[in-house]
Rosetta silent file (secondary structure, phi, psi, omega in degrees, C-alpha in Angstrom):
SEQUENCE: MSMFELSDDVAVVIGATGALGGACAAAMAEAGAKIAVLGRNAERGEKCVKTITESSGNAQFFSCDAMDPASLKSCHEAINNALGSPTILLNAAGGNDPDATVTPDKSFEDIPLPAWSKVFDLNLVGGFLLPCQEFGPAMCERGKGSIINIASVTSHLPLSKVIAYSASKAAVLSATRFLAREWAQKGVRVNSITPGFFPAEQNKKLLYNEDGSPSERAKSIFNHTPMGRFGHPAELAGAAVYLASDQASSFVTGSDIVVDGGFLSQTI
SCORE:     score description
SCORE:     0.000 S_00000001
   1 L     0.000  136.982 -179.064   13.270   23.911   29.415 S_00000001
   2 L   -70.833  149.302  178.425   12.724   26.639   26.830 S_00000001
   3 L   -60.779  -22.370 -177.053    9.393   26.666   25.034 S_00000001
   4 L  -108.521   21.559 -179.407   11.370   26.472   21.770 S_00000001
   5 L   -73.029  129.862 -178.552   13.688   23.654   22.797 S_00000001
   6 L  -124.164   23.579 -173.858   14.197   21.031   20.089 S_00000001
   7 L   -66.103  -18.138  177.906   16.984   18.900   21.630 S_00000001
   8 L   -94.061    9.519 -173.334   14.912   15.746   21.506 S_00000001
   9 L  -113.449  152.102  170.225   14.124   16.166   17.773 S_00000001
  10 E  -117.927  119.508 -176.730   15.523   15.107   14.471 S_00000001
  11 E  -108.356  123.893  176.687   14.560   17.485   11.684 S_00000001
  12 E   -95.157  120.555  179.906   14.536   16.584    8.038 S_00000001
  13 E  -116.004  102.596  177.390   14.857   19.729    5.923 S_00000001
  14 E   -85.563  120.680 -176.081   14.250   19.061    2.222 S_00000001
  15 L    94.933   17.202  178.479   15.573   21.967    0.250 S_00000001
  16 L   -71.119   -4.670  175.363   17.979   23.118    2.957 S_00000001
  17 L   -75.940  -11.688  175.762   20.424   23.700    0.033 S_00000001
  18 L   -93.171  167.984 -177.227   18.394   26.883   -0.675 S_00000001
  19 H   -60.842  -50.241 -173.944   18.504   30.176    1.185 S_00000001
  20 H   -70.581  -48.769  179.896   15.150   29.866    2.978 S_00000001
  21 H   -62.832  -37.570  177.231   15.413   26.142    3.834 S_00000001
  22 H   -64.787  -40.534  176.982   18.987   26.647    4.947 S_00000001
  23 H   -63.996  -39.261  177.905   18.081   29.481    7.303 S_00000001
  24 H   -66.545  -42.881 -179.854   15.280   27.406    8.837 S_00000001
  25 H   -59.088  -45.833 -179.065   17.626   24.423    9.214 S_00000001
  26 H   -62.703  -37.950 -179.238   20.207   26.611   11.011 S_00000001
  27 H   -72.151  -36.210  179.199   17.600   28.040   13.422 S_00000001
  28 H   -70.997  -31.466  176.078   16.242   24.594   14.319 S_00000001
  29 H   -67.718  -38.298  179.893   19.819   23.400   14.889 S_00000001
  30 H   -65.336  -29.892  178.764   20.427   26.365   17.201 S_00000001
  31 L   -83.161    2.513  170.518   17.320   25.290   19.133 S_00000001
  32 L   110.256   -6.164 -179.245   18.958   21.826   19.601 S_00000001
  33 L   -69.915  147.890  168.458   17.588   19.694   16.801 S_00000001
  34 E   -83.845  131.711 -173.322   19.727   17.239   14.861 S_00000001
  35 E  -109.499  124.825  168.774   19.414   18.311   11.213 S_00000001
  36 E   -95.877  106.672 -177.825   19.204   16.102    8.163 S_00000001
  37 E   -90.058  116.856 -174.804   20.028   18.391    5.270 S_00000001
  38 E  -113.423  135.409  174.881   18.437   16.933    2.145 S_00000001
  39 E   178.747  175.528 -179.643   18.979   18.025   -1.445 S_00000001
  40 L   -93.641  -16.811 -177.370   20.439   17.183   -4.810 S_00000001
  41 L  -100.083  102.892 -175.057   23.345   19.637   -4.728 S_00000001
  42 H   -62.406  -39.553 -179.786   26.066   18.173   -2.531 S_00000001
  43 H   -61.179  -45.687  175.192   28.191   21.304   -2.549 S_00000001
  44 H   -66.706  -36.124 -179.099   25.352   23.467   -1.259 S_00000001
  45 H   -63.926  -46.414 -178.958   24.306   20.761    1.170 S_00000001
  46 H   -68.555  -30.334  178.164   27.761   20.502    2.714 S_00000001
  47 H   -67.975  -38.283  176.658   27.973   24.280    2.885 S_00000001
  48 H   -63.204  -47.113  179.690   24.721   24.286    4.921 S_00000001
  49 H   -58.778  -42.640  179.391   26.063   21.551    7.199 S_00000001
  50 H   -61.249  -42.040  179.204   29.303   23.552    7.675 S_00000001
  51 H   -59.405  -42.179 -178.505   27.341   26.649    8.695 S_00000001
  52 H   -72.158  -43.634 -174.932   25.455   24.644   11.283 S_00000001
  53 H   -73.412  -28.828  175.952   28.360   22.684   12.702 S_00000001
  54 L   -68.287  -17.330  176.320   30.574   25.788   12.971 S_00000001
  55 L  -104.702   25.814  176.609   27.933   27.177   15.339 S_00000001
  56 L    70.660   19.243  177.810   28.102   23.948   17.412 S_00000001
  57 L   -88.031  171.747  179.146   25.053   22.437   15.795 S_00000001
  58 E  -115.608  114.825 -178.553   24.526   18.817   14.644 S_00000001
  59 E  -151.067  149.257  175.138   23.872   18.268   10.979 S_00000001
  60 E  -137.439  147.437  174.292   24.593   15.804    8.150 S_00000001
  61 E   -92.515  135.077  174.550   23.992   16.033    4.417 S_00000001
  62 E  -127.999  119.621 -179.432   22.029   13.339    2.640 S_00000001
  63 E   -68.934  127.767 -174.047   21.864   13.348   -1.117 S_00000001
  64 L  -155.928  138.138  173.246   18.195   12.991   -2.062 S_00000001
  65 L  -104.250  105.729 -174.985   15.794   13.545   -4.955 S_00000001
  66 L   -68.127   -7.900  179.027   12.410   14.471   -3.448 S_00000001
  67 L   -94.416    3.581 -177.050   10.775   13.567   -6.764 S_00000001
  68 L  -122.066  112.326 -177.353   11.929    9.919   -6.433 S_00000001
  69 H   -60.654  -36.451 -178.934   10.167    7.689   -3.883 S_00000001
  70 H   -67.048  -40.208 -179.199   13.082    5.188   -3.860 S_00000001
  71 H   -65.234  -41.053  176.814   15.575    7.980   -3.138 S_00000001
  72 H   -61.973  -41.781 -177.720   13.378    9.250   -0.258 S_00000001
  73 H   -66.684  -45.765 -179.872   13.049    5.760    1.225 S_00000001
  74 H   -61.821  -40.778  179.546   16.787    5.133    1.068 S_00000001
  75 H   -65.737  -40.398  178.966   17.484    8.529    2.599 S_00000001
  76 H   -59.005  -45.091  179.570   14.955    7.892    5.386 S_00000001
  77 H   -63.458  -41.175 -179.897   16.778    4.658    6.340 S_00000001
  78 H   -65.716  -39.551  178.787   20.137    6.465    6.360 S_00000001
  79 H   -66.003  -42.431  177.304   18.793    9.217    8.619 S_00000001
  80 H   -55.307  -43.618 -176.518   17.341    6.684   11.039 S_00000001
  81 H   -72.983  -34.192 -171.607   20.740    4.994   11.334 S_00000001
  82 H   -91.442  -37.867 -172.689   22.801    8.221   11.539 S_00000001
  83 L  -122.851  -23.619 -176.115   20.598   10.618   13.608 S_00000001
  84 L   115.779  177.757 -176.726   17.572    8.759   14.768 S_00000001
  85 L   -74.333  127.057  179.873   13.871    8.754   13.742 S_00000001
  86 L   -61.180  139.847  175.847   12.707   12.059   12.323 S_00000001
  87 L  -119.218   -9.815 -179.320   10.150   14.057   14.285 S_00000001
  88 E  -132.559  134.142  173.311   10.165   17.210   12.139 S_00000001
  89 E  -128.248  119.853  174.397    9.794   17.526    8.349 S_00000001
  90 E  -113.367  115.820 -178.097   10.248   20.820    6.617 S_00000001
  91 E   -93.902   96.778 -178.025    9.349   20.762    2.933 S_00000001
  92 L  -113.374    8.845  178.164   11.271   23.706    1.486 S_00000001
  93 L   -83.324  154.476 -179.885   11.912   22.279   -1.974 S_00000001
  94 L   154.040 -171.127  179.226   10.099   23.663   -5.032 S_00000001
  95 L   160.931 -172.040 -178.064   10.397   26.202   -7.766 S_00000001
  96 L  -129.351  172.049  175.707    9.059   27.622  -11.015 S_00000001
  97 L  -132.351  125.547 -177.668    9.790   27.125  -14.715 S_00000001
  98 H   -53.868  -32.696  179.866   10.248   30.095  -17.043 S_00000001
  99 H   -68.838  -14.085 -179.246    8.300   28.226  -19.750 S_00000001
 100 H  -103.479   16.408 -177.228    5.263   28.216  -17.474 S_00000001
 101 L  -109.764  136.145  178.997    5.434   32.008  -16.966 S_00000001
 102 L   -79.220  131.402 -178.810    3.325   34.563  -18.934 S_00000001
 103 E  -131.859  170.080  177.705    5.551   37.116  -20.606 S_00000001
 104 L   -57.032  -25.355 -179.298    5.082   39.943  -23.146 S_00000001
 105 L   -99.648   -2.741 -177.844    5.958   37.341  -25.826 S_00000001
 106 E  -143.101  121.809 -177.923    3.995   34.438  -24.389 S_00000001
 107 L   -92.264  176.546  179.539    0.365   34.426  -23.276 S_00000001
 108 H   -54.458  -42.353 -174.070   -1.502   32.007  -21.024 S_00000001
 109 H   -73.399   -8.288  178.140   -2.657   29.892  -23.913 S_00000001
 110 H   -92.700   -3.276  179.888    0.924   29.420  -25.037 S_00000001
 111 L   -68.077  123.378 -176.926    2.062   27.640  -21.858 S_00000001
 112 L   -78.598  144.748 -179.592    3.122   24.122  -22.796 S_00000001
 113 H   -55.094  -43.702  178.279    1.764   21.228  -20.779 S_00000001
 114 H   -56.574  -38.050 -179.649    5.213   19.818  -19.845 S_00000001
 115 H   -69.832  -41.329  178.745    6.186   23.137  -18.240 S_00000001
 116 H   -61.587  -48.041 -178.117    2.862   23.341  -16.331 S_00000001
 117 H   -61.488  -41.698 -178.197    3.281   19.725  -15.155 S_00000001
 118 H   -60.915  -43.371  179.783    6.887   20.351  -14.082 S_00000001
 119 H   -63.611  -43.758  177.384    5.879   23.217  -11.756 S_00000001
 120 H   -65.128  -35.461  175.080    3.191   21.143  -10.165 S_00000001
 121 H   -65.911  -42.176  179.077    5.599   18.268   -9.732 S_00000001
 122 H   -61.676  -46.083 -171.454    8.187   20.540   -8.099 S_00000001
 123 H   -93.932  -31.688 -178.099    5.857   22.174   -5.665 S_00000001
 124 H  -103.994  -36.101 -179.956    3.112   19.625   -4.981 S_00000001
 125 H   -84.627  -59.922  179.477    4.693   16.232   -5.644 S_00000001
 126 H   -74.651  -27.390 -176.789    8.299   16.818   -4.560 S_00000001
 127 H   -92.051   -3.007  179.538    7.401   19.671   -2.256 S_00000001
 128 H  -151.311  -67.484 -168.072    4.628   17.864   -0.390 S_00000001
 129 H   -52.001  -65.272 -172.083    3.173   14.542   -1.546 S_00000001
 130 H   -64.074  -43.181  178.586    6.156   12.206   -1.682 S_00000001
 131 H   -65.122  -38.193  176.805    8.063   13.487    1.372 S_00000001
 132 H   -64.051  -42.324  178.749    4.879   13.402    3.484 S_00000001
 133 H   -64.543  -33.070 -178.603    4.110    9.872    2.319 S_00000001
 134 H   -78.828  -53.162 -173.693    7.603    8.761    3.204 S_00000001
 135 H   -90.317  -24.828 -176.711    8.219   10.401    6.563 S_00000001
 136 H   -64.674  -47.952 -175.686    4.667   10.955    7.861 S_00000001
 137 H   -59.647  -35.376  176.018    3.583    7.361    8.582 S_00000001
 138 H   -66.316  -35.534  176.071    6.545    6.764   10.888 S_00000001
 139 H   -66.612  -42.140  176.223    5.708    9.900   12.785 S_00000001
 140 H   -59.915  -42.590  179.265    2.102    8.715   13.104 S_00000001
 141 H   -62.078  -38.149  179.037    3.295    5.375   14.409 S_00000001
 142 H   -78.121  -22.002 -175.729    5.425    7.142   17.063 S_00000001
 143 L    78.881   25.601 -179.243    2.586    9.529   17.917 S_00000001
 144 L  -155.737  130.546  176.403    4.808   12.593   17.487 S_00000001
 145 E   173.857  151.127  177.027    5.649   14.808   14.542 S_00000001
 146 E  -134.105  118.402  175.828    5.518   18.257   13.043 S_00000001
 147 E  -108.188  128.107 -179.662    5.313   18.734    9.267 S_00000001
 148 E  -120.726  120.029 -179.598    5.892   22.207    7.874 S_00000001
 149 E  -107.035  147.771  178.851    5.198   23.010    4.273 S_00000001
 150 E   -98.197  112.268  176.101    6.204   26.158    2.430 S_00000001
 151 L   -92.199 -143.810 -176.069    3.314   27.925    0.793 S_00000001
 152 L  -170.368  156.567  171.050    3.496   31.426   -0.781 S_00000001
 153 H   -57.202  -27.683  178.227    1.622   34.691   -0.923 S_00000001
 154 H   -70.467  -13.089  172.348    0.555   33.342   -4.278 S_00000001
 155 H   -66.468  -28.940 -176.367   -1.361   30.624   -2.390 S_00000001
 156 L   -98.881  -44.316  178.978   -3.727   33.410   -1.251 S_00000001
 157 L  -129.458  111.456 -178.555   -3.598   35.929   -4.117 S_00000001
 158 L   -63.194  128.643  179.688   -2.532   34.691   -7.557 S_00000001
 159 L   -86.575  154.182  175.013    0.200   36.918   -8.984 S_00000001
 160 L   -60.830  150.938  173.082    0.459   38.095  -12.505 S_00000001
 161 L    79.894  -47.209 -170.087    2.720   36.102  -14.863 S_00000001
 162 L  -100.912   60.705 -171.638    3.377   33.056  -12.643 S_00000001
 163 H   -64.487  -42.134 -178.364    0.061   31.285  -13.024 S_00000001
 164 H   -67.376  -38.857  179.575    1.382   27.679  -12.682 S_00000001
 165 H   -65.242  -46.282 -179.475    3.413   28.586   -9.619 S_00000001
 166 H   -60.854  -44.109 -177.472    0.468   30.377   -8.007 S_00000001
 167 H   -66.918  -40.389  178.245   -1.870   27.469   -8.698 S_00000001
 168 H   -67.288  -36.627  179.139    0.563   24.871   -7.402 S_00000001
 169 H   -74.745  -29.688  172.330    1.274   26.796   -4.193 S_00000001
 170 H   -66.215  -36.638  175.957   -2.480   27.233   -3.606 S_00000001
 171 H   -66.462  -34.077  177.714   -2.697   23.449   -3.831 S_00000001
 172 H   -64.404  -39.336  179.807    0.034   23.075   -1.237 S_00000001
 173 H   -65.047  -43.114  178.530   -1.992   25.219    1.194 S_00000001
 174 H   -66.339  -42.676 -179.295   -5.111   23.107    0.556 S_00000001
 175 H   -63.404  -38.893  177.964   -3.224   19.827    0.841 S_00000001
 176 H   -55.247  -49.196 -177.282   -1.673   21.007    4.148 S_00000001
 177 H   -67.225  -33.890  177.999   -5.074   21.521    5.677 S_00000001
 178 H   -63.829  -47.634 -174.031   -6.323   18.180    4.378 S_00000001
 179 H   -70.844  -32.690  175.925   -3.395   16.286    5.917 S_00000001
 180 H   -56.586  -41.036  178.702   -3.710   18.239    9.173 S_00000001
 181 H   -71.048  -39.621 -175.996   -7.189   16.829    9.559 S_00000001
 182 H   -64.823  -37.109 -171.798   -6.178   13.300    8.586 S_00000001
 183 L  -111.730   14.603 -177.404   -3.346   13.050   11.160 S_00000001
 184 H   -60.971  -38.948 -178.092   -4.611   15.326   13.977 S_00000001
 185 H   -92.731    8.910  177.212   -5.401   12.448   16.296 S_00000001
 186 H  -108.039   11.609  178.166   -2.194   10.578   15.481 S_00000001
 187 L    80.346   10.560 -179.708    0.091   13.109   17.169 S_00000001
 188 E  -114.442  124.144  178.236    1.290   14.710   13.925 S_00000001
 189 E   -97.376  139.946 -179.879    0.727   18.390   13.334 S_00000001
 190 E  -129.270  115.523 -175.282    0.738   19.728    9.729 S_00000001
 191 E  -135.058  175.099  178.046    1.098   23.474    9.145 S_00000001
 192 E  -137.441  160.899  174.496    2.463   25.832    6.532 S_00000001
 193 E  -121.230  129.427  174.866    4.428   29.036    6.288 S_00000001
 194 E   -99.136  100.618  173.825    3.583   31.690    3.718 S_00000001
 195 E   -77.112  148.775  168.007    6.668   33.695    2.821 S_00000001
 196 L   -79.007 -129.795 -178.604    6.331   37.038    1.148 S_00000001
 197 L  -102.344  111.182 -179.115    9.020   38.102   -1.255 S_00000001
 198 L  -123.935  110.672  178.777   12.489   36.750   -0.493 S_00000001
 199 L   -53.298  132.095  178.679   14.963   37.066   -3.339 S_00000001
 200 L  -148.753  177.223 -178.072   16.281   33.682   -4.503 S_00000001
 201 H   -60.031  -37.585 -171.629   17.729   32.054   -7.588 S_00000001
 202 H   -72.627  -22.743 -177.939   14.288   31.098   -8.946 S_00000001
 203 H  -119.979   10.464 -176.514   12.921   34.641   -8.988 S_00000001
 204 H   -58.898  -45.167 -179.190   16.109   36.683   -9.456 S_00000001
 205 H   -62.762  -27.130 -179.984   15.380   37.421  -13.135 S_00000001
 206 H   -83.871  -24.314 -170.888   11.985   38.752  -12.288 S_00000001
 207 H   -99.157  -25.274 -175.105   13.141   40.950   -9.423 S_00000001
 208 E  -130.078  142.654  170.581   16.397   42.441  -10.676 S_00000001
 209 L   -75.383  168.403 -177.824   17.657   44.026  -13.887 S_00000001
 210 L   -60.148  -29.422  179.862   20.919   42.851  -15.431 S_00000001
 211 L   -83.844    4.089  176.219   22.751   45.764  -13.725 S_00000001
 212 L    93.334   -5.814  178.986   21.502   44.624  -10.283 S_00000001
 213 L   -79.597  154.765  179.761   18.917   47.365   -9.838 S_00000001
 214 E   -62.760  138.485  177.104   15.333   46.471   -8.795 S_00000001
 215 L   -77.065  174.469  178.362   13.081   45.668  -11.722 S_00000001
 216 H   -62.418  -33.379  178.181    9.737   47.334  -12.278 S_00000001
 217 H   -66.144  -41.109  179.856    8.126   44.207  -10.779 S_00000001
 218 H   -63.133  -43.443  179.095   10.300   44.565   -7.643 S_00000001
 219 H   -59.929  -40.236  178.935    9.291   48.255   -7.340 S_00000001
 220 H   -64.310  -38.624  176.704    5.668   47.175   -7.595 S_00000001
 221 H   -64.706  -45.160  177.796    6.222   44.677   -4.824 S_00000001
 222 H   -59.606  -43.437  179.041    7.824   47.296   -2.563 S_00000001
 223 H   -65.457  -21.841 -179.878    4.871   49.595   -3.153 S_00000001
 224 H   -97.219   -2.528 -179.465    2.477   46.853   -2.202 S_00000001
 225 L  -110.742  117.085 -179.221    4.416   45.820    0.947 S_00000001
 226 L   -53.197  -33.972  178.695    3.874   48.104    3.944 S_00000001
 227 L   -77.557  -12.808  171.237    7.434   47.453    5.144 S_00000001
 228 L    67.867   31.169 -178.601    8.647   48.489    1.722 S_00000001
 229 L  -160.128  171.099  170.810   11.362   45.862    1.232 S_00000001
 230 L   -78.862  163.184  173.728   12.131   42.218    0.550 S_00000001
 231 L   -85.596  157.985  171.752   12.419   39.750    3.427 S_00000001
 232 L  -103.412  144.223 -178.221   15.695   38.242    4.663 S_00000001
 233 L   -48.930  -38.570 -179.866   15.936   34.441    5.043 S_00000001
 234 H   -63.995  -20.924 -179.867   16.546   34.627    8.768 S_00000001
 235 H   -76.944   -7.425  176.667   13.204   36.371    9.173 S_00000001
 236 H   -94.583  -20.390 -170.158   11.435   33.183    8.132 S_00000001
 237 H   -64.594  -36.664 -179.715   13.290   30.976   10.607 S_00000001
 238 H   -60.104  -37.762  178.138   11.349   31.926   13.752 S_00000001
 239 H   -64.534  -37.757  179.712    8.091   30.668   12.270 S_00000001
 240 H   -67.119  -41.847  178.203    9.718   27.346   11.484 S_00000001
 241 H   -66.726  -40.406  178.512   11.061   26.897   15.009 S_00000001
 242 H   -61.288  -46.490 -178.432    7.711   27.836   16.492 S_00000001
 243 H   -73.934  -26.326  179.017    5.786   25.275   14.370 S_00000001
 244 H   -70.418  -31.759 -171.788    8.514   22.634   14.975 S_00000001
 245 L   -79.590  121.269  177.188    8.251   22.978   18.758 S_00000001
 246 H   -67.740  -31.542  179.829    5.687   20.782   20.524 S_00000001
 247 H   -70.863  -39.063 -174.881    5.884   23.058   23.571 S_00000001
 248 H   -82.522  -31.535 -174.883    5.211   26.255   21.610 S_00000001
 249 H  -136.390   43.504 -175.105    2.586   25.037   19.152 S_00000001
 250 L   -64.060  -25.057 -179.969    1.123   21.849   20.538 S_00000001
 251 L  -108.242   21.338 -175.648   -2.479   22.918   19.622 S_00000001
 252 L  -112.517  113.495  171.442   -1.625   24.361   16.243 S_00000001
 253 L  -151.612  148.618 -175.617   -2.404   22.310   13.154 S_00000001
 254 L    73.407   18.469 -178.314   -3.876   23.176    9.729 S_00000001
 255 L  -101.890  161.487  178.239   -2.578   26.707   10.217 S_00000001
 256 E  -128.765  120.645  178.418   -0.672   29.041    7.943 S_00000001
 257 E  -100.470  124.340 -176.456    1.785   31.590    9.300 S_00000001
 258 E   -94.980  123.344  177.899    2.270   34.549    6.991 S_00000001
 259 E  -126.125   83.284 -166.538    5.673   36.210    6.949 S_00000001
 260 L  -133.364    6.842 -176.680    5.307   38.861    4.252 S_00000001
 261 L    66.801   16.207 -179.548    6.017   42.304    5.570 S_00000001
 262 L    93.452    8.388 -176.548    2.284   43.034    5.337 S_00000001
 263 H   -54.613  -43.697 -178.258    1.925   42.238    1.637 S_00000001
 264 H   -76.118  -13.519 -178.485   -1.398   40.385    2.030 S_00000001
 265 H   -87.495   -9.818 -175.876   -2.839   43.065    4.311 S_00000001
 266 L  -105.486  138.372  177.064   -2.590   45.857    1.770 S_00000001
 267 L  -114.561  -75.389  179.339   -4.961   46.602   -1.076 S_00000001
 268 L  -125.021    0.000    0.000   -4.695   50.232   -2.262 S_00000001
């Protein structure tokens, strides 16, 4: 058996409707896991499922709102019936709000509380708390599970402009380590992945000009990244498969794998 074999696993990927979550879902399916694709956008969810099944993988889409405990509970029951009891949870949902971003026309003190709260809800409540509360206890009861949370380079070094996003992602990293300690002796490992800069819908306006050329912020990122480029979604997937596999990472919990092209290693 391969060290990265996941054929006995059912993986719940919340946010698989996005580029990074979708790439991780496809990689875990290739390793043999049955994939529950969770998200609010059915069209994107079914597209992810199609990508996986066309490569001989096993995946189903489940409409779910990670901010709604009742929706998560209903979805959990449906997954149990359709695929089996989940042993892997990847929390790839989250995002930012332009109203919580500092701009030339809006300073820190102008950030409205609802926008700040929305970002924390997206990344810490829907991106960690509620999914872990729903799927984690069943894993603890079985004595087997791997929970993977998506942090950010902003978890380690707060970036300019996106203060709410940076703070909420730092909280995800802290919460991951807390939960790793709580469930370490119950057979459930809890880790995180820190992506560097991967272009996505949520950061497109910050990284590209209207004509499609890199923005000044993007150029600054390239200059600060030893590899001199953005990451590709598939480059995140290997870390997810590694953390999902009991054979490959059985003694790994409370850890954070950085996939950033060297961004955090460079100063001047």
